[in-house]
Backbone bond lengths (Angstrom), bond angles and torsions (degrees), N, CA, C in turn:
res aa  C-N    CA-C-N  psi(-1)  N-CA   C-N-CA  omega(-1)  CA-C   N-CA-C  phi
1 M - - - 1.461 - - 1.521 109.36 -
2 C 1.319 115.92 135.21 1.462 118.89 178.39 1.517 109.34 -76.02
3 V 1.317 116.20 158.30 1.456 121.66 179.09 1.515 108.32 -107.30
4 K 1.318 116.45 118.89 1.456 120.01 -179.05 1.524 110.02 -81.32
5 M 1.320 115.05 148.16 1.452 120.56 174.59 1.525 108.78 -72.91
6 R 1.322 116.94 140.27 1.451 120.45 177.90 1.514 109.92 -68.34
7 K 1.318 115.81 149.64 1.453 119.64 178.77 1.521 109.71 -68.54
8 S 1.322 115.40 139.31 1.461 120.11 -179.72 1.518 111.69 -97.28
9 S 1.332 118.42 -7.22 1.459 121.48 179.68 1.512 109.03 -146.10
10 R 1.319 115.30 169.36 1.451 120.74 -179.33 1.529 110.25 -89.45
11 K 1.305 116.14 60.28 1.456 120.63 177.63 1.528 109.16 -79.61
12 L 1.340 115.99 130.05 1.451 119.10 -179.58 1.518 110.11 -68.00
13 P 1.335 117.43 138.10 1.469 119.36 176.92 1.522 110.56 -63.78
14 D 1.328 116.02 154.65 1.459 120.49 176.42 1.525 109.65 -63.65
15 I 1.334 116.16 137.58 1.453 121.82 174.51 1.523 108.06 -102.72
16 I 1.322 115.67 120.33 1.461 122.32 -177.95 1.516 108.51 -113.45
17 R 1.329 116.76 132.92 1.466 120.70 -178.43 1.529 112.40 -115.15
18 S 1.324 116.78 -12.37 1.459 121.34 -175.65 1.525 111.47 -102.51
19 R 1.309 116.51 133.80 1.461 121.99 176.40 1.525 110.80 -62.56
20 A 1.320 116.90 -38.31 1.465 121.00 -178.30 1.529 110.77 -64.86
21 V 1.334 116.51 -42.62 1.470 120.09 178.86 1.527 109.98 -67.22
22 L 1.319 116.98 -42.75 1.464 121.27 176.54 1.521 110.70 -54.44
23 R 1.300 116.94 -48.12 1.460 120.49 -175.56 1.520 112.11 -67.29
24 K 1.317 117.86 -29.62 1.462 119.83 176.59 1.533 110.11 -64.89
25 Y 1.328 116.54 -44.32 1.466 120.23 175.55 1.530 110.42 -59.80
26 V 1.336 115.86 -48.24 1.463 120.88 -176.68 1.522 110.83 -60.80
27 E 1.323 117.40 -41.73 1.465 120.65 178.77 1.527 110.90 -59.79
28 D 1.326 116.86 -42.85 1.468 120.75 179.23 1.527 110.97 -64.34
29 W 1.333 116.66 -42.25 1.457 120.20 -179.62 1.529 111.19 -66.47
30 K 1.310 116.25 -42.47 1.465 120.07 179.36 1.528 110.15 -63.66
31 R 1.316 116.38 -40.22 1.462 120.62 -179.86 1.526 110.45 -62.14
32 A 1.327 116.45 -32.52 1.468 121.17 179.49 1.528 112.11 -82.52
33 G 1.330 116.46 -3.32 1.467 119.85 179.42 1.507 114.64 84.84
34 D 1.335 117.89 13.41 1.460 121.01 -178.92 1.526 111.62 -74.70
35 K 1.321 116.06 143.23 1.448 122.61 171.38 1.522 108.44 -91.94
36 I 1.333 115.64 135.46 1.463 120.69 -172.67 1.526 109.95 -110.01
37 G 1.325 115.37 129.64 1.454 121.87 174.48 1.516 109.71 -110.34
38 V 1.326 116.67 141.99 1.457 120.89 179.37 1.520 109.78 -126.05
39 V 1.327 115.32 142.10 1.457 122.21 174.50 1.529 106.64 -120.63
40 P 1.337 117.47 96.57 1.465 119.56 -179.93 1.528 110.98 -76.35
41 T 1.330 117.25 130.14 1.458 121.73 179.41 1.533 109.77 -140.67
42 M 1.329 114.36 169.31 1.460 120.22 169.58 1.523 110.45 -109.37
43 G 1.344 115.60 20.57 1.456 119.70 178.46 1.512 112.23 81.77
44 A 1.361 115.06 -161.87 1.469 121.09 -173.94 1.521 109.20 51.30
45 L 1.327 115.86 52.62 1.456 121.80 -170.89 1.528 112.57 -67.29
46 H 1.311 115.06 142.02 1.455 122.18 175.54 1.528 108.24 -133.22
47 A 1.337 116.14 -173.73 1.467 119.95 -174.99 1.527 112.18 -61.17
48 G 1.317 117.69 -28.28 1.460 119.62 176.89 1.513 111.63 -63.73
49 H 1.336 116.71 -47.08 1.464 120.05 175.89 1.525 111.31 -59.82
50 L 1.327 115.67 -42.96 1.466 119.09 -176.18 1.528 111.27 -66.33
51 S 1.336 117.23 -28.33 1.466 119.18 175.11 1.527 110.51 -66.08
52 L 1.334 116.93 -32.68 1.463 120.64 176.75 1.526 110.39 -69.12
53 V 1.323 115.83 -39.79 1.477 120.07 177.06 1.526 109.93 -61.98
54 K 1.323 116.66 -41.88 1.466 120.32 178.85 1.517 111.03 -62.59
55 A 1.333 116.64 -40.66 1.471 120.35 177.72 1.523 110.23 -64.12
56 A 1.323 116.89 -40.01 1.465 120.81 179.09 1.525 110.98 -64.75
57 E 1.326 116.79 -40.20 1.469 121.20 176.79 1.525 111.40 -54.69
58 A 1.331 115.14 -41.39 1.460 120.17 -174.26 1.524 112.49 -74.45
59 E 1.345 117.71 -21.11 1.456 119.61 -171.09 1.521 114.49 -120.83
60 A 1.323 117.86 4.42 1.460 119.91 -178.55 1.519 110.12 -139.39
61 D 1.331 115.53 154.69 1.462 120.70 176.06 1.523 111.39 -80.98
62 R 1.313 115.70 -33.45 1.456 122.23 -179.81 1.520 108.73 -127.68
63 V 1.333 116.22 139.60 1.465 120.90 -177.48 1.528 109.47 -124.75
64 I 1.323 114.49 126.76 1.458 122.08 174.62 1.526 107.91 -115.74
65 V 1.318 116.70 128.88 1.464 121.70 170.44 1.523 106.81 -105.82
66 T 1.319 116.69 125.30 1.456 119.50 177.71 1.525 109.60 -102.30
67 I 1.323 115.75 142.50 1.462 122.64 175.75 1.521 107.35 -128.19
68 F 1.308 115.53 112.41 1.458 120.26 178.43 1.523 108.34 -153.22
69 V 1.332 116.58 116.23 1.460 121.39 176.69 1.524 106.39 -81.60
70 N 1.315 114.54 102.22 1.464 121.83 -168.81 1.527 111.69 -82.52
71 P 1.314 117.94 108.67 1.475 119.03 -176.25 1.518 113.18 -64.61
72 K 1.323 118.33 -24.00 1.458 120.90 -174.86 1.524 113.61 -75.35
73 Q 1.335 117.89 -9.20 1.463 118.33 178.72 1.516 112.85 -106.72
74 F 1.344 116.48 10.31 1.459 120.69 176.55 1.520 109.21 -103.92
75 N 1.329 117.10 131.30 1.455 121.70 176.62 1.526 111.67 -89.34
76 N 1.327 114.99 -27.54 1.458 121.19 -174.84 1.530 109.54 -110.95
77 P 1.339 119.22 116.92 1.467 121.14 179.99 1.526 112.90 -57.32
78 Q 1.341 117.04 -33.68 1.458 119.30 179.84 1.523 110.69 -69.24
79 D 1.326 116.58 -36.23 1.462 120.95 176.57 1.522 110.25 -61.83
80 L 1.335 116.53 -42.10 1.468 120.97 176.91 1.517 110.70 -62.37
81 A 1.316 116.76 -44.13 1.472 120.51 -178.71 1.524 111.54 -65.55
82 N 1.342 116.77 -34.74 1.466 120.83 -176.92 1.521 113.48 -82.98
83 Y 1.342 117.54 -12.44 1.461 118.70 -174.90 1.534 109.33 -62.56
84 P 1.339 117.89 130.10 1.476 120.10 -174.66 1.526 112.62 -65.21
85 R 1.328 115.12 138.45 1.463 121.44 177.54 1.523 107.57 -124.45
86 T 1.330 115.83 109.48 1.470 121.76 -169.75 1.533 110.38 -134.54
87 E 1.305 116.82 55.05 1.467 120.83 -171.31 1.527 112.90 -57.53
88 Q 1.330 117.91 -47.02 1.462 120.10 -177.08 1.524 111.09 -64.66
89 E 1.334 115.86 -44.01 1.467 119.44 178.25 1.526 110.87 -63.33
90 D 1.320 116.41 -37.22 1.466 120.31 178.42 1.523 110.84 -63.12
91 A 1.330 116.66 -42.69 1.462 120.35 178.89 1.525 111.04 -62.26
92 E 1.334 116.09 -39.22 1.470 120.11 178.06 1.527 110.75 -62.80
93 K 1.326 116.76 -40.57 1.462 120.40 -179.34 1.530 111.56 -66.81
94 L 1.318 117.06 -28.21 1.464 120.72 -177.97 1.527 112.63 -85.67
95 A 1.339 117.09 -12.59 1.466 120.60 -175.11 1.531 114.13 -55.80
96 P 1.347 120.34 -39.00 1.464 119.13 -178.55 1.533 114.67 -72.87
97 F 1.322 117.17 -8.22 1.456 120.93 -174.91 1.531 110.86 -100.76
98 D 1.337 114.89 163.17 1.464 120.62 178.07 1.523 110.55 -85.15
99 V 1.317 115.21 62.62 1.465 121.72 177.12 1.521 107.78 -93.21
100 D 1.308 116.19 123.86 1.458 120.32 -178.28 1.525 112.64 -81.74
101 M 1.337 115.78 -24.60 1.452 118.23 -175.78 1.526 110.15 -163.53
102 I 1.329 116.00 142.56 1.458 121.97 166.38 1.524 106.02 -106.56
103 Y 1.314 115.77 118.02 1.463 120.52 179.52 1.524 108.12 -98.05
104 V 1.333 114.99 111.03 1.464 122.34 -179.96 1.530 106.98 -118.11
105 P 1.319 117.17 79.47 1.460 118.97 -173.17 1.522 112.87 -67.63
106 D 1.333 115.17 139.65 1.451 118.70 168.82 1.527 108.00 -63.73
107 P 1.326 118.45 149.76 1.473 120.69 -175.96 1.521 114.00 -52.11
108 E 1.337 117.70 -36.78 1.467 119.96 -178.36 1.523 112.19 -70.85
109 E 1.330 117.83 -15.54 1.458 120.15 175.47 1.535 111.09 -74.78
110 I 1.315 116.05 -23.52 1.467 121.45 178.89 1.527 110.41 -99.51
111 Y 1.310 116.71 -47.42 1.461 121.66 -178.24 1.530 110.33 -124.69
112 P 1.333 117.11 77.24 1.473 119.80 179.73 1.524 111.52 -67.84
113 D 1.330 116.05 166.78 1.463 120.55 177.02 1.525 110.03 -52.74
114 G 1.318 115.68 132.92 1.453 120.54 179.08 1.515 114.26 88.98
115 F 1.325 117.76 -1.98 1.471 120.29 -179.85 1.533 109.20 -58.98
116 S 1.320 116.81 127.26 1.468 119.40 -173.78 1.527 113.89 -141.20
117 T 1.333 117.37 13.57 1.464 121.45 -177.40 1.522 110.96 -100.55
118 Q 1.305 115.73 137.96 1.460 120.91 176.36 1.521 109.12 -136.10
119 I 1.335 115.99 135.31 1.457 120.99 178.53 1.523 108.72 -101.15
120 S 1.308 115.85 129.28 1.460 121.39 179.25 1.522 109.23 -121.72
121 V 1.331 116.10 123.84 1.461 122.38 179.60 1.528 107.56 -107.71
122 S 1.313 116.99 112.27 1.461 119.94 -178.69 1.528 110.20 -84.91
123 G 1.317 116.41 -177.49 1.471 119.72 177.73 1.511 112.21 76.24
124 V 1.320 117.21 -93.99 1.464 121.46 -174.19 1.524 112.82 -65.87
125 S 1.339 117.67 -18.08 1.463 120.09 179.94 1.525 112.03 -85.60
126 E 1.322 117.47 -7.48 1.455 121.16 -173.06 1.523 111.18 -87.96
127 G 1.321 115.92 144.30 1.457 121.18 -177.06 1.518 110.86 77.41
128 L 1.331 116.27 -177.78 1.466 122.12 178.84 1.531 110.34 50.67
129 C 1.325 117.88 -128.07 1.469 120.69 -180.00 1.526 111.17 -63.57
130 G 1.325 116.65 -31.02 1.453 119.78 179.60 1.516 112.84 -62.55
131 R 1.314 116.60 -34.41 1.472 120.37 179.39 1.514 111.22 -76.21
132 H 1.310 117.19 -38.41 1.461 120.74 -175.16 1.529 113.24 -88.88
133 R 1.325 117.15 -13.68 1.466 120.41 178.52 1.532 108.31 -130.72
134 P 1.319 117.34 74.93 1.475 120.84 -176.51 1.526 111.38 -56.32
135 G 1.323 115.63 131.42 1.458 121.01 178.93 1.511 114.99 84.59
136 H 1.339 116.49 -9.88 1.473 119.78 -176.89 1.520 112.08 -58.30
137 F 1.325 116.54 -49.77 1.462 118.91 -175.92 1.520 112.57 -74.30
138 D 1.324 118.07 -21.66 1.465 119.25 170.07 1.527 109.49 -63.03
139 G 1.332 115.92 -43.04 1.458 120.02 177.78 1.511 112.68 -65.03
140 V 1.339 116.66 -39.91 1.468 121.48 177.57 1.526 110.36 -63.38
141 A 1.335 116.35 -50.36 1.467 120.47 -177.32 1.524 111.18 -61.46
142 T 1.324 117.08 -40.55 1.467 120.59 -178.50 1.516 111.43 -66.06
143 V 1.330 117.42 -47.60 1.468 118.88 -176.94 1.521 111.32 -71.23
144 V 1.328 118.14 -35.84 1.463 119.78 178.74 1.526 109.95 -65.45
145 A 1.335 117.35 -42.86 1.466 119.54 177.23 1.515 110.69 -59.33
146 K 1.335 117.35 -42.38 1.467 120.95 177.91 1.532 110.86 -60.87
147 L 1.320 116.88 -46.11 1.465 120.67 -176.94 1.530 111.52 -67.53
148 L 1.327 117.46 -36.94 1.462 119.74 178.24 1.524 110.94 -65.35
149 L 1.312 116.26 -42.29 1.466 119.95 179.58 1.519 111.52 -69.77
150 Q 1.308 117.76 -37.49 1.460 120.63 -178.99 1.523 112.14 -71.63
151 T 1.342 117.07 -39.59 1.468 119.88 -177.37 1.521 113.05 -85.63
152 G 1.329 117.61 -18.26 1.459 119.98 -177.17 1.510 113.38 63.88
153 A 1.331 116.92 26.10 1.463 120.64 -173.51 1.528 112.18 -69.16
154 D 1.325 114.76 147.56 1.465 121.72 175.18 1.520 111.54 -90.23
155 R 1.332 115.32 -31.04 1.459 120.98 -179.83 1.514 109.34 -140.57
156 G 1.332 115.29 146.86 1.454 120.67 173.13 1.509 109.31 -126.41
157 F 1.322 116.85 152.85 1.460 121.83 -173.09 1.526 108.57 -122.13
158 F 1.350 114.84 122.26 1.455 122.16 -171.75 1.522 109.64 -131.15
159 G 1.323 116.11 139.94 1.456 120.33 179.16 1.516 111.91 -75.71
160 E 1.321 116.71 141.06 1.462 121.35 179.20 1.520 112.92 -73.81
161 K 1.327 118.15 -8.50 1.468 119.08 175.02 1.523 109.99 -57.46
162 D 1.329 116.60 -41.24 1.463 122.14 176.27 1.531 107.77 -91.73
163 Y 1.326 115.21 67.63 1.465 119.61 -169.00 1.527 112.24 -68.59
164 Q 1.312 117.32 -41.29 1.466 119.28 178.92 1.532 109.92 -63.96
165 Q 1.310 116.85 -38.41 1.467 120.61 176.49 1.523 110.99 -60.13
166 L 1.325 117.21 -42.93 1.461 121.29 178.09 1.524 110.84 -60.32
167 K 1.332 116.77 -41.86 1.461 120.39 177.76 1.532 111.13 -63.21
168 V 1.323 116.51 -39.75 1.468 120.78 178.85 1.523 110.56 -63.57
169 I 1.323 117.23 -44.24 1.466 120.81 -178.28 1.526 110.77 -66.19
170 R 1.315 116.74 -40.63 1.472 119.13 178.57 1.523 111.15 -64.38
171 R 1.319 117.57 -39.49 1.457 120.34 177.49 1.530 110.68 -67.36
172 L 1.319 116.22 -39.00 1.469 121.71 178.31 1.520 111.70 -56.86
173 V 1.335 116.72 -53.08 1.467 119.09 -175.72 1.521 111.63 -70.30
174 Q 1.339 116.40 -30.59 1.465 119.40 177.68 1.530 110.42 -68.88
175 D 1.331 116.53 -46.71 1.459 120.02 -175.24 1.526 112.47 -69.94
176 L 1.328 117.66 -32.70 1.463 121.20 -177.05 1.531 112.47 -96.70
177 D 1.337 116.90 7.51 1.470 121.35 177.43 1.523 112.27 55.65
178 I 1.334 116.19 38.87 1.459 120.42 176.88 1.528 107.82 -82.02
179 P 1.330 118.52 124.08 1.476 120.41 -177.92 1.530 110.58 -74.91
180 F 1.325 114.67 80.03 1.461 121.04 -170.68 1.516 108.06 -154.07
181 E 1.327 116.54 140.65 1.466 121.78 176.87 1.519 109.41 -111.77
182 A 1.333 116.09 124.34 1.461 121.65 175.52 1.522 108.26 -91.61
183 V 1.321 116.80 109.70 1.457 123.07 -176.64 1.529 109.24 -94.18
184 G 1.329 116.89 122.50 1.455 121.31 176.24 1.518 111.06 -87.15
185 C 1.329 116.41 133.02 1.472 121.84 -178.49 1.528 109.30 -119.02
186 P 1.343 117.29 143.82 1.464 120.77 -175.01 1.523 112.87 -58.06
187 T 1.323 115.25 147.44 1.461 122.01 176.75 1.527 109.53 -64.17
188 V 1.321 116.13 134.81 1.469 121.23 176.23 1.529 107.79 -95.93
189 R 1.320 116.18 134.19 1.459 121.32 -172.74 1.524 111.88 -125.91
190 D 1.338 114.53 153.50 1.455 120.51 170.99 1.524 109.38 -71.59
191 A 1.323 115.80 174.36 1.467 120.34 -176.73 1.525 112.17 -59.81
192 D 1.341 117.39 -29.41 1.464 120.27 -179.67 1.525 112.17 -88.87
193 G 1.333 117.06 6.00 1.455 121.33 175.88 1.511 115.06 95.46
194 M 1.317 118.18 -10.28 1.464 119.68 -177.31 1.519 110.55 -68.12
195 A 1.337 115.84 132.74 1.460 120.78 -179.83 1.527 110.24 -66.30
196 L 1.327 116.61 134.64 1.452 120.29 177.70 1.521 109.63 -68.04
197 S 1.320 115.63 139.09 1.457 122.30 179.70 1.517 108.75 -155.93
198 S 1.326 116.18 145.86 1.463 120.28 175.90 1.520 110.88 -61.15
199 R 1.324 117.21 -26.86 1.461 120.80 -178.93 1.528 112.66 -74.65
200 N 1.328 117.81 -16.39 1.463 119.85 -179.52 1.526 111.89 -60.92
201 T 1.336 116.57 -27.15 1.470 120.10 -179.25 1.524 111.71 -67.92
202 Q 1.326 117.26 -15.55 1.467 120.77 -179.76 1.524 112.24 -86.91
203 L 1.337 117.64 -3.44 1.459 122.20 178.69 1.521 110.50 -85.31
204 S 1.329 116.66 143.27 1.460 119.86 170.26 1.521 108.57 -71.37
205 A 1.330 116.54 168.76 1.471 120.02 -179.50 1.531 110.63 -60.42
206 D 1.325 117.02 -41.40 1.468 120.34 179.72 1.520 110.61 -67.30
207 E 1.341 117.34 -43.19 1.462 120.44 178.73 1.518 111.25 -62.38
208 R 1.330 115.27 -39.74 1.467 119.11 -179.93 1.533 110.58 -62.51
209 N 1.309 117.55 -41.22 1.463 120.24 179.41 1.526 111.07 -64.23
210 R 1.327 116.55 -42.96 1.463 119.78 -178.34 1.526 111.85 -72.32
211 A 1.334 116.35 -28.61 1.465 120.34 -177.13 1.525 112.47 -65.36
212 A 1.328 117.40 -21.23 1.465 120.29 179.42 1.527 111.50 -61.07
213 A 1.331 116.67 -19.18 1.465 120.21 179.79 1.519 112.31 -65.14
214 L 1.328 117.18 -20.03 1.462 119.30 -179.15 1.533 110.26 -61.83
215 F 1.330 116.40 -49.67 1.464 119.42 -179.55 1.520 111.13 -71.81
216 T 1.336 117.02 -38.34 1.468 119.99 178.06 1.523 110.60 -56.84
217 T 1.321 116.13 -41.43 1.459 120.33 179.98 1.523 111.69 -69.93
218 L 1.325 116.79 -39.12 1.461 119.45 175.85 1.525 110.85 -60.01
219 K 1.324 117.16 -42.37 1.465 120.86 179.34 1.527 110.52 -62.92
220 W 1.325 116.41 -41.39 1.474 119.91 178.35 1.524 110.10 -61.93
221 A 1.341 116.38 -46.93 1.463 120.23 -178.99 1.523 111.04 -64.63
222 Q 1.324 116.62 -38.81 1.466 120.68 177.14 1.534 110.08 -57.38
223 K 1.321 116.76 -47.35 1.462 121.27 -178.80 1.519 110.74 -62.13
224 Q 1.332 116.59 -43.07 1.459 120.21 179.57 1.521 111.63 -63.05
225 L 1.317 116.56 -46.61 1.461 120.65 -176.92 1.526 111.59 -65.77
226 M 1.334 116.36 -38.53 1.459 119.81 179.46 1.523 111.57 -69.63
227 A 1.327 116.05 -19.88 1.469 120.25 176.83 1.524 111.65 -89.30
228 G 1.354 115.54 0.21 1.459 119.17 176.57 1.507 115.28 95.63
229 A 1.337 118.43 11.55 1.460 120.79 179.67 1.526 110.38 -65.75
230 P 1.330 118.07 149.56 1.473 120.98 178.85 1.529 111.17 -59.06
231 V 1.318 116.58 136.81 1.466 121.42 -175.39 1.525 111.46 -64.79
232 T 1.334 117.25 -50.61 1.464 120.08 -175.12 1.521 111.99 -60.21
233 E 1.323 117.28 -48.26 1.458 120.95 -178.81 1.528 111.32 -64.31
234 T 1.334 116.33 -39.73 1.465 119.97 -179.73 1.520 111.18 -64.39
235 L 1.312 117.20 -44.71 1.468 120.47 -179.19 1.523 111.15 -69.04
236 D 1.333 117.52 -35.68 1.465 119.74 176.64 1.526 110.70 -61.59
237 Q 1.335 116.91 -44.54 1.459 120.29 179.40 1.527 110.47 -65.86
238 A 1.324 117.29 -39.57 1.459 120.70 179.60 1.530 110.91 -62.76
239 R 1.327 117.62 -40.26 1.471 120.67 177.42 1.532 110.21 -61.08
240 Q 1.306 116.19 -44.72 1.464 120.00 179.39 1.522 110.76 -61.10
241 D 1.329 117.18 -40.85 1.466 121.17 -179.29 1.527 111.23 -65.99
242 I 1.326 116.85 -38.47 1.470 120.36 178.59 1.526 110.32 -64.54
243 L 1.319 117.02 -44.48 1.462 120.61 178.81 1.528 110.93 -65.63
244 A 1.319 116.41 -38.50 1.465 120.50 179.86 1.523 111.47 -64.83
245 A 1.324 117.16 -25.14 1.464 121.08 179.74 1.521 112.14 -77.57
246 G 1.327 117.29 -9.62 1.463 119.59 177.09 1.511 115.12 117.19
247 F 1.333 117.28 3.03 1.462 119.75 174.51 1.531 108.76 -73.62
248 E 1.341 116.09 140.89 1.466 119.85 -178.41 1.524 111.96 -79.24
249 E 1.344 116.73 -32.13 1.460 120.21 -174.64 1.520 110.09 -153.63
250 V 1.310 116.05 140.44 1.462 122.02 169.64 1.525 106.33 -105.50
251 E 1.321 117.04 107.09 1.464 120.58 -179.09 1.520 111.33 -66.15
252 Y 1.314 114.71 -45.35 1.458 119.40 175.89 1.516 109.67 -157.07
253 L 1.291 114.88 152.55 1.467 123.60 169.91 1.516 104.80 -146.86
254 E 1.320 116.97 105.29 1.460 121.23 -171.95 1.525 110.93 -135.27
255 L 1.326 114.40 152.23 1.459 122.28 172.45 1.522 107.19 -105.86
256 R 1.340 116.12 127.05 1.460 120.38 -177.85 1.528 110.48 -131.23
257 D 1.322 115.04 145.56 1.457 121.75 176.17 1.523 109.03 -64.93
258 E 1.333 117.27 131.54 1.457 120.27 -176.25 1.528 112.80 -66.00
259 E 1.322 117.14 -33.37 1.456 120.34 -176.10 1.525 111.30 -82.40
260 T 1.331 117.19 -54.08 1.470 120.70 -175.87 1.514 112.58 -88.24
261 F 1.303 117.40 -20.50 1.465 126.09 -175.85 1.528 111.89 65.23
262 A 1.318 116.83 20.00 1.458 121.35 175.88 1.527 109.54 -80.91
263 P 1.342 117.91 148.28 1.465 120.73 176.95 1.525 111.84 -58.53
264 V 1.319 116.53 143.39 1.464 123.12 178.62 1.520 107.80 -115.80
265 S 1.333 116.91 123.33 1.459 120.62 -176.61 1.523 113.33 -112.82
266 S 1.328 116.59 -4.75 1.459 120.33 177.52 1.523 108.52 -130.18
267 T 1.316 116.47 171.81 1.462 120.55 -177.40 1.525 110.40 -49.96
268 P 1.333 117.86 119.88 1.471 119.96 -174.53 1.522 112.43 -66.99
269 E 1.333 114.60 137.82 1.456 120.47 177.72 1.524 111.58 -96.46
270 A 1.334 116.70 -10.44 1.465 122.48 177.22 1.519 107.72 -134.98
271 S 1.324 116.49 177.51 1.460 120.26 -179.14 1.521 110.62 -59.60
272 A 1.321 115.38 138.17 1.456 121.58 179.97 1.524 108.56 -136.00
273 R 1.327 115.28 167.68 1.454 121.89 177.33 1.515 108.90 -123.65
274 L 1.314 114.91 133.86 1.451 121.64 172.59 1.526 106.67 -99.60
275 L 1.338 116.18 119.03 1.463 121.12 -173.05 1.523 110.21 -121.48
276 V 1.349 115.96 142.86 1.458 120.51 -176.44 1.522 110.21 -141.51
277 A 1.324 114.90 148.13 1.457 122.72 167.95 1.520 107.12 -137.49
278 A 1.324 117.07 131.74 1.459 120.86 -177.37 1.525 109.42 -148.80
279 W 1.320 115.36 154.06 1.464 122.22 -178.79 1.516 111.04 -101.80
280 M 1.339 115.13 124.11 1.456 121.61 170.30 1.527 106.26 -112.12
281 G 1.309 116.74 107.05 1.453 120.02 -173.05 1.518 109.50 62.53
282 S 1.317 116.56 -126.42 1.463 121.44 -179.54 1.520 112.91 -96.67
283 V 1.341 116.72 10.46 1.457 121.45 -174.08 1.529 109.96 -111.76
284 R 1.315 114.78 128.52 1.460 121.12 178.57 1.528 108.63 -94.73
285 L 1.326 116.78 122.66 1.456 122.55 -177.66 1.525 110.03 -115.13
286 I 1.328 116.01 140.36 1.464 120.29 176.32 1.528 108.62 -125.67
287 D 1.327 114.87 156.80 1.463 120.47 176.46 1.527 107.22 -163.20
288 N 1.313 115.80 168.54 1.462 120.49 175.92 1.518 108.61 -159.39
289 I 1.324 115.04 162.05 1.449 120.68 -178.75 1.527 108.43 -149.41
290 E 1.309 115.84 145.05 1.446 120.41 179.58 1.515 111.12 -77.59
291 V 1.328 116.65 140.46 1.457 123.27 174.81 1.519 106.94 -121.35
292 C 1.315 117.28 108.82 1.470 121.44 -176.36 1.523 110.67 -90.06
């Protein structure tokens, strides 16, 4: 792998909107033997996204950050309308990094007239977010496949906060023989442990303070489970604690095997993940934590 020179100034990366222009760059890079890393995002970048960019810098010769608010993965039209769109600010945040390109495709570059294909990944997409957001992972799988093919990336970098999504993407590339590695990167958290998310900006100051209880409760449950506490009783108490902190609803709180992603109902004998989704006001928050 070649070693790129660090940027000496805060020059904004090129913003490319055309698939044809993107592919011309990619062809040149491939011809030179460069390995391409991609960081797919929906914009509204925060420190969690930037940690993925940093990981891509370390493992690829060329780095593409994609920004596309994918309508096919939203169940609620109002949620789609409210999703923050901050392209200029995002470009400014990427300036200090060795990003070769920001790919911001026009909608017709992803879903042209007559587009009628949908990718559905069964198994790992079922339950959890898949149950509460029907069709969501079909939209994720379809747009990710499009972005991988358009960018020609060798590796992609994804946050473990969206753990079920990471499992879906890994199954997608494995099943379709796409020569691509989906790299999972640790969740980036605020000082109080709350996972960074673009949706956090939609919380009021009071909601944001109370929302920190989500991770605190996960940590408590993790400690209990690792000490051999019964799974059902521990999760029941954790749900009560989340609601007591001011959450209106706990959509799910489940323990799943990390390898098979099957539900775990007794003390885990292998690595597992504790995953949660809960509503604070009008904002849906998700998080997860490893249970060894």
